[in-house]
MDTraj code that builds the backbone (N, CA, C; nanometers):
import mdtraj as md
import numpy as np

residues = "MET GLN GLN THR PRO THR PHE PHE GLN LYS VAL GLN SER LYS LEU ARG ALA TRP GLN HIS GLU TYR ILE ASN ARG PRO LEU LYS LEU GLY THR PRO ILE ASP ARG GLN VAL TRP GLU GLN GLN PHE GLN GLU GLY MET TRP ASP TYR LEU GLY SER GLU ASP GLU ARG GLY ARG PHE GLU GLU ILE VAL ARG CYS TYR ARG GLU PHE GLY ASN GLY GLY THR VAL LEU ASP VAL ALA CYS GLY GLY GLY TRP LEU TYR GLY TYR LEU LYS GLU ALA GLY LEU ILE MET PRO HIS GLN TYR LEU GLY VAL ASP LEU SER GLN THR ALA VAL ASP GLY ALA GLN LYS ARG PHE PRO GLU ALA ARG LEU ALA GLN MET ASP PHE ASP LYS ASP THR LEU GLY GLU ARG PHE ASP ILE ILE VAL PHE ASN GLU CYS ILE TYR PHE PHE ASN LYS PRO ALA ALA LYS VAL ASP TRP CYS ARG LYS HIS ASN LEU GLU ALA ASP GLY LYS PHE ILE PHE SER ILE TYR GLY GLU GLU LYS ASN GLN TYR LEU TRP PRO GLU VAL ALA LYS GLY ASN VAL LEU LEU SER GLU LYS THR VAL THR ASN ASN LYS GLY GLN GLN TRP THR ILE LYS THR LEU ARG PRO VAL ALA".split()
xyz = np.array([
    [7.4364, 5.7702, 4.4646],
    [7.3195, 5.8118, 4.5421],
    [7.2369, 5.6903, 4.5821],
    [7.1932, 5.6878, 4.7069],
    [7.1142, 5.5761, 4.7554],
    [6.9780, 5.5744, 4.6866],
    [6.9378, 5.4556, 4.6364],
    [6.8129, 5.4410, 4.5653],
    [6.6939, 5.4416, 4.6610],
    [6.5801, 5.4950, 4.6134],
    [6.4573, 5.4963, 4.6931],
    [6.3905, 5.3599, 4.6858],
    [6.3592, 5.2976, 4.8017],
    [6.2960, 5.1649, 4.8001],
    [6.1577, 5.1689, 4.7368],
    [6.1190, 5.0591, 4.6729],
    [5.9847, 5.0454, 4.6187],
    [5.8868, 5.0170, 4.7324],
    [5.7566, 5.0225, 4.7016],
    [5.6536, 4.9927, 4.8020],
    [5.6720, 4.8514, 4.8575],
    [5.6956, 4.7541, 4.7682],
    [5.7125, 4.6159, 4.8122],
    [5.8344, 4.6023, 4.9028],
    [5.9422, 4.6708, 4.8680],
    [6.0631, 4.6653, 4.9505],
    [6.0389, 4.7271, 5.0877],
    [5.9580, 4.8335, 5.0907],
    [5.9243, 4.8955, 5.2189],
    [5.8447, 4.7993, 5.3065],
    [5.7501, 4.7255, 5.2466],
    [5.6718, 4.6274, 5.3218],
    [5.7616, 4.5170, 5.3751],
    [5.8508, 4.4671, 5.2899],
    [5.9460, 4.3641, 5.3337],
    [6.0294, 4.4135, 5.4507],
    [6.0751, 4.5375, 5.4412],
    [6.1580, 4.5950, 5.5467],
    [6.0816, 4.6043, 5.6785],
    [5.9549, 4.6443, 5.6730],
    [5.8741, 4.6538, 5.7948],
    [5.8517, 4.5173, 5.8572],
    [5.8286, 4.4161, 5.7749],
    [5.8099, 4.2806, 5.8260],
    [5.9374, 4.2291, 5.8918],
    [6.0532, 4.2560, 5.8281],
    [6.1800, 4.2139, 5.8872],
    [6.2046, 4.2874, 6.0193],
    [6.1672, 4.4148, 6.0239],
    [6.1854, 4.4923, 6.1475],
    [6.1001, 4.4353, 6.2602],
    [5.9779, 4.3964, 6.2288],
    [5.8900, 4.3359, 6.3302],
    [5.9494, 4.2039, 6.3800],
    [5.9934, 4.1211, 6.2863],
    [6.0538, 3.9927, 6.3231],
    [6.1768, 4.0141, 6.4103],
    [6.2584, 4.1118, 6.3712],
    [6.3800, 4.1414, 6.4462],
    [6.3481, 4.1847, 6.5896],
    [6.2506, 4.2744, 6.6040],
    [6.2193, 4.3331, 6.7332],
    [6.1562, 4.2335, 6.8292],
    [6.0646, 4.1512, 6.7801],
    [5.9838, 4.0697, 6.8692],
    [6.0226, 3.9216, 6.8737],
    [6.1050, 3.8779, 6.7798],
    [6.1440, 3.7365, 6.7785],
    [6.2955, 3.7220, 6.7849],
    [6.3644, 3.7796, 6.6870],
    [6.5076, 3.7523, 6.6729],
    [6.5907, 3.8144, 6.7838],
    [6.5674, 3.9415, 6.8135],
    [6.6497, 4.0078, 6.9143],
    [6.6352, 3.9438, 7.0518],
    [6.5137, 3.9138, 7.0998],
    [6.5032, 3.8484, 7.2305],
    [6.5742, 3.7130, 7.2360],
    [6.5808, 3.6449, 7.1205],
    [6.6460, 3.5143, 7.1149],
    [6.7933, 3.5240, 7.0743],
    [6.8437, 3.6476, 7.0610],
    [6.9837, 3.6730, 7.0225],
    [7.0147, 3.6161, 6.8840],
    [6.9171, 3.6244, 6.7944],
    [6.9335, 3.5764, 6.6585],
    [6.9503, 3.6938, 6.5627],
    [7.0045, 3.6637, 6.4448],
    [7.0093, 3.7629, 6.3393],
    [6.8841, 3.7539, 6.2537],
    [6.8822, 3.8325, 6.1459],
    [6.7666, 3.8341, 6.0559],
    [6.8150, 3.8103, 5.9137],
    [6.8280, 3.6819, 5.8746],
    [6.8748, 3.6528, 5.7384],
    [6.7784, 3.7059, 5.6329],
    [6.8335, 3.7411, 5.5175],
    [6.7553, 3.7887, 5.4040],
    [6.7817, 3.6954, 5.2863],
    [6.6761, 3.6573, 5.2157],
    [6.6886, 3.5635, 5.1043],
    [6.7820, 3.6167, 4.9969],
    [6.8498, 3.5249, 4.9322],
    [6.9437, 3.5631, 4.8264],
    [6.8763, 3.6442, 4.7168],
    [6.7537, 3.6050, 4.6781],
    [6.6874, 3.6758, 4.5677],
    [6.6644, 3.8234, 4.6001],
    [6.6457, 3.8546, 4.7290],
    [6.6293, 3.9935, 4.7696],
    [6.7595, 4.0694, 4.7497],
    [6.8699, 4.0078, 4.7931],
    [7.0003, 4.0714, 4.7740],
    [7.0300, 4.0911, 4.6264],
    [6.9998, 3.9891, 4.5452],
    [7.0263, 4.0004, 4.4017],
    [6.9502, 4.1188, 4.3423],
    [6.8226, 4.1291, 4.3771],
    [6.7417, 4.2385, 4.3245],
    [6.7951, 4.3735, 4.3692],
    [6.8323, 4.3832, 4.4959],
    [6.8797, 4.5108, 4.5476],
    [7.0106, 4.5534, 4.4824],
    [7.1024, 4.4592, 4.4625],
    [7.2281, 4.4945, 4.3958],
    [7.2048, 4.5265, 4.2484],
    [7.1131, 4.4548, 4.1841],
    [7.0817, 4.4835, 4.0451],
    [7.0239, 4.6237, 4.0290],
    [6.9467, 4.6673, 4.1282],
    [6.8834, 4.7988, 4.1230],
    [6.9743, 4.9104, 4.1749],
    [7.0941, 4.8747, 4.2175],
    [7.1905, 4.9744, 4.2622],
    [7.1642, 5.0297, 4.4010],
    [7.0861, 4.9573, 4.4822],
    [7.0517, 5.0082, 4.6150],
    [7.1725, 5.0229, 4.7064],
    [7.2792, 4.9455, 4.6784],
    [7.3957, 4.9473, 4.7671],
    [7.5142, 5.0204, 4.7059],
    [7.4928, 5.0872, 4.5935],
    [7.6037, 5.1590, 4.5301],
    [7.6581, 5.2706, 4.6192],
    [7.5733, 5.3240, 4.7064],
    [7.6159, 5.4342, 4.7934],
    [7.7278, 5.3943, 4.8889],
    [7.7485, 5.2635, 4.9063],
    [7.8563, 5.2201, 4.9953],
    [7.9931, 5.2629, 4.9435],
    [7.9996, 5.2970, 4.8167],
    [8.1248, 5.3466, 4.7614],
    [8.1385, 5.4973, 4.7691],
    [8.0468, 5.5625, 4.8381],
    [8.0483, 5.7091, 4.8456],
    [8.1378, 5.7589, 4.9589],
    [8.1632, 5.8891, 4.9593],
    [8.2456, 5.9507, 5.0630],
    [8.1792, 5.9407, 5.2012],
    [8.0459, 5.9312, 5.2040],
    [7.9757, 5.9196, 5.3320],
    [8.0181, 5.7949, 5.4089],
    [8.0639, 5.6931, 5.3391],
    [8.1005, 5.5656, 5.4010],
    [8.2502, 5.5537, 5.4272],
    [8.3276, 5.6467, 5.3757],
    [8.4737, 5.6355, 5.3809],
    [8.5267, 5.6173, 5.5227],
    [8.4724, 5.6920, 5.6190],
    [8.5267, 5.6903, 5.7541],
    [8.5311, 5.5523, 5.8161],
    [8.4225, 5.4770, 5.8015],
    [8.4219, 5.3444, 5.8643],
    [8.5156, 5.2483, 5.7934],
    [8.5227, 5.2598, 5.6595],
    [8.6160, 5.1737, 5.5867],
    [8.7601, 5.2062, 5.6247],
    [8.7899, 5.3338, 5.6389],
    [8.9263, 5.3709, 5.6749],
    [8.9622, 5.3262, 5.8163],
    [8.8646, 5.3202, 5.9051],
    [8.8923, 5.2686, 6.0395],
    [8.9195, 5.1187, 6.0352],
    [8.8480, 5.0462, 5.9514],
    [8.8763, 4.9034, 5.9347],
    [9.0177, 4.8849, 5.8799],
    [9.0543, 4.9674, 5.7831],
    [9.1901, 4.9624, 5.7277],
    [9.2933, 4.9912, 5.8365],
    [9.2647, 5.0904, 5.9222],
    [9.3564, 5.1222, 6.0322],
    [9.3729, 5.0024, 6.1246],
    [9.2633, 4.9344, 6.1541],
    [9.2698, 4.8157, 6.2409],
    [9.3530, 4.7063, 6.1761],
    [9.3364, 4.6899, 6.0457],
    [9.4184, 4.5904, 5.9760],
    [9.5654, 4.6290, 5.9817],
    [9.5940, 4.7552, 5.9615],
    [9.7338, 4.8008, 5.9656],
    [9.7962, 4.7737, 6.1027],
    [9.7184, 4.7944, 6.2080],
    [9.7718, 4.7787, 6.3435],
    [9.7783, 4.6331, 6.3882],
    [9.6791, 4.5542, 6.3510],
    [9.6683, 4.4192, 6.4076],
    [9.6826, 4.3061, 6.3064],
    [9.6847, 4.3385, 6.1775],
    [9.6851, 4.2332, 6.0767],
    [9.8208, 4.1772, 6.0419],
    [9.9261, 4.2476, 6.0807],
    [10.0631, 4.2016, 6.0540],
    [10.0860, 4.1688, 5.9067],
    [10.0184, 4.2419, 5.8185],
    [10.0375, 4.2200, 5.6758],
    [9.9843, 4.0877, 5.6267],
    [9.8921, 4.0290, 5.7018],
    [9.8429, 3.8947, 5.6707],
    [9.7213, 3.8919, 5.5805],
    [9.6597, 3.7753, 5.5749],
    [9.5467, 3.7517, 5.4857],
    [9.4168, 3.8030, 5.5460],
    [9.3210, 3.8335, 5.4573],
    [9.1933, 3.8917, 5.4981],
    [9.0778, 3.8147, 5.4344],
    [8.9794, 3.7796, 5.5165],
    [8.8509, 3.7310, 5.4674],
    [8.7492, 3.8420, 5.4895],
    [8.6932, 3.8909, 5.3817],
    [8.5943, 3.9988, 5.3850],
    [8.4565, 3.9371, 5.3655],
    [8.3846, 3.9179, 5.4760],
    [8.2548, 3.8515, 5.4726],
    [8.1482, 3.9505, 5.4259],
    [8.0646, 3.9065, 5.3310],
    [7.9630, 3.9935, 5.2710],
    [8.0309, 4.1165, 5.2106],
    [8.1210, 4.0910, 5.1180],
    [8.2081, 4.1961, 5.0626],
    [8.1342, 4.2959, 4.9743],
    [8.0133, 4.2618, 4.9299],
    [7.9374, 4.3535, 4.8467],
    [8.0144, 4.3947, 4.7227],
    [8.0277, 4.5235, 4.7017],
    [8.0959, 4.5749, 4.5833],
    [8.2466, 4.5735, 4.5905],
    [8.3020, 4.5107, 4.6938],
    [8.4473, 4.5014, 4.7057],
    [8.5134, 4.6278, 4.7561],
    [8.4357, 4.7136, 4.8211],
    [8.4880, 4.8446, 4.8620],
    [8.6035, 4.8334, 4.9608],
    [8.5965, 4.7386, 5.0536],
    [8.7055, 4.7259, 5.1507],
    [8.8358, 4.6901, 5.0805],
    [8.8276, 4.6002, 4.9833],
    [8.9486, 4.5668, 4.9079],
    [9.0071, 4.6928, 4.8446],
    [8.9201, 4.7770, 4.7911],
    [8.9669, 4.9000, 4.7284],
    [9.0412, 4.9900, 4.8252],
    [8.9907, 5.0015, 4.9476],
    [9.0574, 5.0848, 5.0479],
    [9.1903, 5.0224, 5.0917],
    [9.1934, 4.8913, 5.1083],
    [9.3183, 4.8235, 5.1449],
    [9.4219, 4.8388, 5.0339],
    [9.3766, 4.8273, 4.9117],
    [9.4655, 4.8454, 4.7963],
    [9.5159, 4.9887, 4.7890],
    [9.4255, 5.0843, 4.8085],
    [9.4623, 5.2259, 4.8048],
    [9.5692, 5.2584, 4.9079],
    [9.5609, 5.1904, 5.0237],
    [9.6574, 5.2133, 5.1308],
    [9.7877, 5.1374, 5.1091],
    [9.7934, 5.0551, 5.0056],
    [9.9140, 4.9789, 4.9765],
    [9.9427, 4.8706, 5.0780],
    [9.8367, 4.8157, 5.1387],
    [9.8546, 4.7213, 5.2490],
    [9.8375, 4.5751, 5.2094],
    [9.7876, 4.5496, 5.0899],
    [9.7509, 4.4116, 5.0593],
    [9.7730, 4.3810, 4.9121],
    [9.8062, 4.2555, 4.8854],
    [9.8157, 4.2044, 4.7498],
    [9.6925, 4.1194, 4.7209],
    [9.6558, 4.1027, 4.5947],
    [9.5337, 4.0289, 4.5632],
    [9.5254, 3.8902, 4.6251],
    [9.6378, 3.8176, 4.6289],
    [9.6336, 3.6809, 4.6805],
    [9.6113, 3.6762, 4.8317],
    [9.6246, 3.7908, 4.8990],
    [9.6051, 3.7940, 5.0445],
    [9.4591, 3.8173, 5.0841],
    [9.3766, 3.8416, 4.9868],
    [9.2387, 3.8820, 5.0142],
    [9.1398, 3.7832, 4.9520],
    [9.0325, 3.7543, 5.0264],
    [8.9188, 3.6833, 4.9696],
    [8.7916, 3.7525, 5.0158],
    [8.7111, 3.7952, 4.9190],
    [8.5812, 3.8531, 4.9499],
    [8.4718, 3.7569, 4.9101],
    [8.3776, 3.7311, 5.0005],
    [8.2653, 3.6422, 4.9697],
    [8.1351, 3.7178, 4.9912],
    [8.0362, 3.6838, 4.9110],
    [7.9059, 3.7480, 4.9238],
    [7.7984, 3.6525, 4.8759],
    [7.6800, 3.6636, 4.9358],
    [7.5669, 3.5811, 4.8962],
    [7.5191, 3.6162, 4.7561],
    [7.5340, 3.7414, 4.7164],
    [7.4832, 3.7890, 4.5881],
    [7.5860, 3.7738, 4.4764],
    [7.5487, 3.7001, 4.3726],
    [7.6364, 3.6896, 4.2561],
    [7.6473, 3.8237, 4.1855],
    [7.5403, 3.9020, 4.1877],
    [7.5430, 4.0345, 4.1262],
    [7.6475, 4.1230, 4.1937],
    [7.6528, 4.1152, 4.3270],
    [7.7523, 4.1927, 4.4014],
    [7.8931, 4.1481, 4.3651],
    [7.9136, 4.0178, 4.3601],
    [8.0453, 3.9639, 4.3282],
    [8.0866, 4.0038, 4.1869],
    [7.9932, 3.9952, 4.0916],
    [8.0249, 4.0332, 3.9534],
    [8.0641, 4.1811, 3.9459],
    [7.9914, 4.2651, 4.0198],
    [8.0240, 4.4076, 4.0200],
    [8.1598, 4.4353, 4.0804],
    [8.1901, 4.3651, 4.1911],
    [8.3205, 4.3822, 4.2554],
    [8.4327, 4.3343, 4.1643],
    [8.4088, 4.2225, 4.0937],
    [8.5114, 4.1692, 4.0042],
    [8.5378, 4.2622, 3.8868],
    [8.4324, 4.3265, 3.8388],
    [8.4483, 4.4240, 3.7307],
    [8.5259, 4.5454, 3.7809],
    [8.4991, 4.5834, 3.9045],
    [8.5642, 4.7011, 3.9634],
    [8.7110, 4.6712, 3.9950],
    [8.7359, 4.5496, 4.0445],
    [8.8720, 4.5098, 4.0838],
    [8.9021, 4.3734, 4.0209],
    [8.9405, 4.3695, 3.8941],
    [8.9585, 4.2423, 3.8226],
    [9.0580, 4.1478, 3.8877],
    [9.1556, 4.2034, 3.9567],
    [9.2608, 4.1191, 4.0152],
    [9.2214, 4.0574, 4.1491],
    [9.1134, 4.1050, 4.2096],
    [9.0750, 4.0592, 4.3441],
    [9.0208, 3.9163, 4.3419],
    [9.0423, 3.8466, 4.4513],
    [8.9894, 3.7105, 4.4661],
    [8.8530, 3.7192, 4.5336],
    [8.7494, 3.6755, 4.4613],
    [8.6115, 3.6914, 4.5072],
    [8.5340, 3.5632, 4.4799],
    [8.4306, 3.5391, 4.5614],
    [8.3503, 3.4186, 4.5430],
    [8.2088, 3.4404, 4.5934],
    [8.1130, 3.3834, 4.5207],
    [7.9748, 3.3828, 4.5676],
    [7.9558, 3.2604, 4.6563],
    [7.9060, 3.2835, 4.7775],
    [7.8739, 3.1721, 4.8660],
    [7.7821, 3.2195, 4.9771],
    [7.7066, 3.1257, 5.0307],
    [7.6215, 3.1542, 5.1468],
    [7.7040, 3.1231, 5.2706],
    [7.7691, 3.2231, 5.3245],
    [7.8622, 3.2012, 5.4353],
    [7.7904, 3.1624, 5.5639],
    [7.6597, 3.1779, 5.5674],
    [7.5828, 3.1337, 5.6834],
    [7.5658, 2.9824, 5.6834],
    [7.5735, 2.9199, 5.5661],
    [7.5482, 2.7767, 5.5533],
    [7.6666, 2.6997, 5.4969],
    [7.7368, 2.7581, 5.4004],
    [7.8482, 2.6896, 5.3358],
    [7.9740, 2.6965, 5.4222],
    [8.0630, 2.6017, 5.4017],
    [8.1891, 2.6012, 5.4753],
    [8.3024, 2.6439, 5.3824],
    [8.4006, 2.7065, 5.4411],
    [8.5161, 2.7569, 5.3674],
    [8.6411, 2.6918, 5.4258],
    [8.7157, 2.6222, 5.3425],
    [8.8307, 2.5457, 5.3907],
    [8.9606, 2.6231, 5.3893],
    [8.9588, 2.7464, 5.4349],
    [9.0795, 2.8281, 5.4434],
    [9.0842, 2.8990, 5.5776],
    [9.2056, 2.9372, 5.6173],
    [9.2241, 3.0164, 5.7390],
    [9.2848, 3.1519, 5.7037],
    [9.2508, 3.2513, 5.7844],
    [9.2912, 3.3884, 5.7567],
    [9.3424, 3.4548, 5.8833],
    [9.4282, 3.5549, 5.8634],
    [9.4803, 3.6302, 5.9778],
    [9.3786, 3.7296, 6.0310],
    [9.2963, 3.7817, 5.9416],
    [9.1916, 3.8769, 5.9793],
    [9.0607, 3.8354, 5.9123],
    [8.9540, 3.8303, 5.9906],
    [8.8201, 3.8084, 5.9352],
    [8.7374, 3.9327, 5.9663],
    [8.6824, 3.9932, 5.8611],
    [8.6058, 4.1173, 5.8744],
    [8.4571, 4.0897, 5.8549],
    [8.3781, 4.1285, 5.9552],
    [8.2319, 4.1303, 5.9434],
    [8.1920, 4.2782, 5.9420],
    [8.1771, 4.3321, 5.8222],
    [8.1530, 4.4748, 5.8054],
    [8.0044, 4.4980, 5.7780],
    [7.9311, 4.5351, 5.8811],
    [7.7874, 4.5599, 5.8690],
    [7.7122, 4.4407, 5.8109],
    [7.7428, 4.3225, 5.8587],
    [7.6740, 4.2047, 5.8057],
    [7.6390, 4.1019, 5.9130],
    [7.6926, 4.1165, 6.0327],
    [7.6701, 4.0129, 6.1344],
    [7.5225, 4.0005, 6.1683],
    [7.4443, 4.1093, 6.1456],
    [7.3005, 4.1042, 6.1739],
    [7.2274, 4.0031, 6.0872],
    [7.2849, 3.9690, 5.9718],
    [7.2143, 3.8866, 5.8742],
    [7.2447, 3.7376, 5.8880],
    [7.3207, 3.7002, 5.9899],
    [7.3463, 3.5586, 6.0156],
    [7.2427, 3.5051, 6.1134],
    [7.1973, 3.3828, 6.0886],
    [7.0909, 3.3256, 6.1703],
    [7.1283, 3.3227, 6.3176],
    [7.2482, 3.2755, 6.3478],
    [7.2979, 3.2692, 6.4851],
    [7.4352, 3.3366, 6.4890],
    [7.4385, 3.4668, 6.5107],
    [7.5653, 3.5405, 6.5012],
    [7.6766, 3.4858, 6.5898],
    [7.6466, 3.4569, 6.7162],
    [7.7510, 3.4082, 6.8072],
    [7.8059, 3.2741, 6.7603],
    [7.7187, 3.1871, 6.7128],
    [7.7620, 3.0557, 6.6648],
    [7.8470, 3.0690, 6.5391],
    [7.8133, 3.1653, 6.4530],
    [7.8916, 3.1848, 6.3306],
    [8.0324, 3.2318, 6.3643],
    [8.0422, 3.3253, 6.4573],
    [8.1734, 3.3757, 6.4982],
    [8.2558, 3.2626, 6.5604],
    [8.1922, 3.1812, 6.6418],
    [8.2630, 3.0693, 6.7046],
    [8.3105, 2.9691, 6.6000],
    [8.2273, 2.9432, 6.4992],
    [8.2662, 2.8534, 6.3903],
    [8.3889, 2.9085, 6.3175],
    [8.3854, 3.0370, 6.2887],
    [8.4990, 3.0992, 6.2201],
    [8.6257, 3.0894, 6.3043],
    [8.6110, 3.1100, 6.4336],
    [8.7273, 3.0993, 6.5228],
    [8.7898, 2.9608, 6.5138],
    [8.7064, 2.8586, 6.5068],
    [8.7555, 2.7205, 6.5067],
    [8.8066, 2.6752, 6.3702],
    [8.7468, 2.7267, 6.2628],
    [8.7729, 2.6702, 6.1305],
    [8.8338, 2.7666, 6.0288],
    [8.8238, 2.8962, 6.0507],
    [8.8689, 2.9913, 5.9488],
    [8.9717, 3.0920, 5.9959],
    [8.9969, 3.0984, 6.1266],
    [9.0905, 3.1974, 6.1802],
    [9.2230, 3.1314, 6.2143],
    [9.3315, 3.1983, 6.1744],
    [9.4640, 3.1489, 6.2117],
    [9.4819, 3.1562, 6.3635],
    [9.5820, 3.0854, 6.4126],
    [9.6009, 3.0732, 6.5573],
    [9.6122, 3.2089, 6.6264],
    [9.6782, 3.3046, 6.5624],
    [9.6934, 3.4373, 6.6210],
    [9.6062, 3.5399, 6.5475],
    [9.4977, 3.4915, 6.4877],
    [9.4129, 3.5773, 6.4079],
    [9.3219, 3.6679, 6.4896],
    [9.2631, 3.7650, 6.4225],
    [9.1727, 3.8604, 6.4876],
    [9.0473, 3.8800, 6.4034],
    [8.9423, 3.9234, 6.4713],
    [8.8181, 3.9638, 6.4055],
    [8.8099, 4.1158, 6.4047],
    [8.7555, 4.1712, 6.2974],
    [8.7175, 4.3124, 6.2943],
    [8.5686, 4.3189, 6.2644],
    [8.4938, 4.3835, 6.3527],
    [8.3496, 4.3995, 6.3360],
    [8.3162, 4.5462, 6.3199],
    [8.2272, 4.5757, 6.2270],
    [8.1681, 4.7085, 6.2159],
    [8.0171, 4.6914, 6.2269],
    [7.9562, 4.7622, 6.3225],
    [7.8117, 4.7536, 6.3445],
    [7.7533, 4.8940, 6.3442],
    [7.6469, 4.9104, 6.2695],
    [7.5809, 5.0400, 6.2583],
    [7.5212, 5.0801, 6.3935],
    [7.5178, 5.2109, 6.4182],
    [7.4897, 5.2617, 6.5515],
    [7.3464, 5.2599, 6.5985],
    [7.2532, 5.2074, 6.5206],
    [7.1152, 5.2011, 6.5679],
    [7.1038, 5.1148, 6.6929],
    [7.0169, 5.1557, 6.7839],
    [7.0014, 5.0846, 6.9114],
    [6.9640, 4.9388, 6.8907],
    [6.8861, 4.9118, 6.7860],
    [6.8379, 4.7759, 6.7628],
    [6.9501, 4.6768, 6.7340],
    [7.0684, 4.7279, 6.6970],
    [7.1807, 4.6400, 6.6640],
    [7.2739, 4.6128, 6.7813],
    [7.2591, 4.6865, 6.8893],
    [7.3604, 4.6827, 6.9949],
    [7.3607, 4.5527, 7.0755],
    [7.2520, 4.4776, 7.0697],
    [7.2478, 4.3492, 7.1415],
    [7.3501, 4.2504, 7.0868],
    [7.4005, 4.2774, 6.9655],
    [7.4944, 4.1852, 6.9026],
    [7.6346, 4.1927, 6.9615],
    [7.6705, 4.3072, 7.0197],
    [7.8079, 4.3194, 7.0708],
    [7.8416, 4.2152, 7.1766],
    [7.7575, 4.1939, 7.2791],
    [7.7912, 4.0885, 7.3753],
    [7.7969, 3.9498, 7.3116],
    [7.7196, 3.9294, 7.2041],
    [7.7191, 3.7997, 7.1379],
    [7.8507, 3.7732, 7.0655],
    [7.8981, 3.8720, 6.9882],
    [8.0224, 3.8497, 6.9137],
    [8.1441, 3.8569, 7.0053],
    [8.1277, 3.9165, 7.1230],
    [8.2398, 3.9288, 7.2165],
    [8.2656, 3.8009, 7.2949],
    [8.1732, 3.7059, 7.2896],
    [8.1895, 3.5826, 7.3660],
    [8.3172, 3.5094, 7.3252],
    [8.4011, 3.4826, 7.4229],
    [8.5256, 3.4115, 7.3957],
    [8.6330, 3.4959, 7.3316],
    [8.6119, 3.6280, 7.3264],
    [8.7078, 3.7167, 7.2619],
    [8.7516, 3.8287, 7.3557],
    [8.8703, 3.8819, 7.3293],
    [8.9253, 3.9935, 7.4054],
    [8.9242, 4.1172, 7.3165],
    [8.8824, 4.2311, 7.3713],
    [8.8784, 4.3556, 7.2956],
    [9.0186, 4.4144, 7.2815],
    [9.0583, 4.4431, 7.1562],
    [9.1880, 4.5050, 7.1290],
    [9.1754, 4.6522, 7.0930],
    [9.0690, 4.6878, 7.0241],
    [9.0488, 4.8283, 6.9882],
    [8.9009, 4.8546, 6.9672],
    [8.8612, 4.9802, 6.9845],
    [8.7227, 5.0212, 6.9655],
    [8.7192, 5.1686, 6.9266],
    [8.6431, 5.1984, 6.8228],
    [8.6260, 5.3378, 6.7818],
    [8.4892, 5.3557, 6.7177],
    [8.4241, 5.4661, 6.7505],
    [8.2983, 5.5026, 6.6868],
    [8.3249, 5.6114, 6.5847],
    [8.2789, 5.5883, 6.4630],
    [8.2999, 5.6802, 6.3519],
    [8.1667, 5.7457, 6.3176],
    [8.1667, 5.8783, 6.2990],
    [8.0468, 5.9529, 6.2627],
    [8.0727, 6.0293, 6.1334],
    [7.9812, 6.0164, 6.0365],
    [7.9992, 6.0909, 5.9120],
    [7.9257, 6.2250, 5.9181],
    [7.9304, 6.2991, 5.8099],
    [7.8727, 6.4346, 5.8115],
    [7.7204, 6.4357, 5.8088],
    [7.6615, 6.3181, 5.7978],
    [7.5159, 6.3065, 5.8068],
    [7.4703, 6.2642, 5.9466],
    [7.5671, 6.2448, 6.0361],
    [7.5353, 6.2004, 6.1711],
    [7.5227, 6.0504, 6.1859],
    [7.5483, 5.9752, 6.0808],
    [7.5427, 5.8284, 6.0887],
    [7.6661, 5.7773, 6.1624],
    [7.6453, 5.6767, 6.2463],
    [7.7542, 5.6259, 6.3299],
    [7.7727, 5.4751, 6.3128],
    [7.8976, 5.4355, 6.3199],
    [7.9349, 5.2948, 6.3218],
    [8.0377, 5.2747, 6.4315],
    [8.0286, 5.1632, 6.5004],
    [8.1332, 5.1266, 6.5948],
    [8.2128, 5.0126, 6.5360],
    [8.3434, 5.0295, 6.5351],
    [8.4346, 4.9286, 6.4804],
    [8.5207, 4.8749, 6.5937],
    [8.5219, 4.7441, 6.6087],
    [8.6010, 4.6817, 6.7149],
    [8.6898, 4.5729, 6.6572],
    [8.8096, 4.5612, 6.7136],
    [8.8993, 4.4500, 6.6830],
    [8.8997, 4.3569, 6.8043],
    [8.8776, 4.2292, 6.7790],
    [8.8700, 4.1302, 6.8871],
    [8.9638, 4.0142, 6.8564],
    [9.0218, 3.9614, 6.9629],
    [9.1090, 3.8435, 6.9519],
    [9.0541, 3.7326, 7.0394],
    [9.0450, 3.6111, 6.9858],
    [8.9974, 3.5006, 7.0685],
    [9.0824, 3.4804, 7.1927],
    [9.0175, 3.4450, 7.3010],
    [9.0890, 3.4130, 7.4240],
    [9.1797, 3.2938, 7.3982],
    [9.3019, 3.3041, 7.4416],
    [9.3990, 3.1957, 7.4174],
    [9.3567, 3.0686, 7.4906],
])
top = md.Topology()
chain = top.add_chain()
for i, resn in enumerate(residues, 1):
    res = top.add_residue(resn, chain, resSeq=i)
    for name in ("N", "CA", "C"):
        top.add_atom(name, md.element.get_by_symbol(name[0]), res)
traj = md.Trajectory(xyz[None], top)
């Protein structure tokens, strides 16, 4: 069950929303959140609901995209949180532990994912600032591209330094109007391979797209 935010968390959320609306979105920027905030939220179980049935549809669509376009290759799961995507890939019998790397800013999230999936390869890192010296066949940004300072620049960096020559990106973005400005940003230099909007029984929507860099 999703946890109820505290008064302080509600104030923080309103301030971030104001910054997003009047500063970041016009400048095509994301809205980074401090690590200590993520740590507190994961410690308080605010993101445990991501493992619920309400979220299954979008995860299964990401898995479908991997099945169709991943060619059984390696996966980088950016902002992996509780490791839920790994669980769905494992459930589908599509991946071995050595083919997957999940990274997250929160050590609490990584510890929880490691406890849930002891065999999975996971690491705490600030993917907005730190560099990763590996390449992958699929890079997944699952409801996290909003939190990068410069989303388009991050995607371009990944294309140059972390994506295999024939690699693809999978993006999942929540359906709120405030997030839609990001699609043209992440699409720069990429070709659309697939697109699907998933709606759960609460009416929540996510759009999942698979993109391939222009040759």
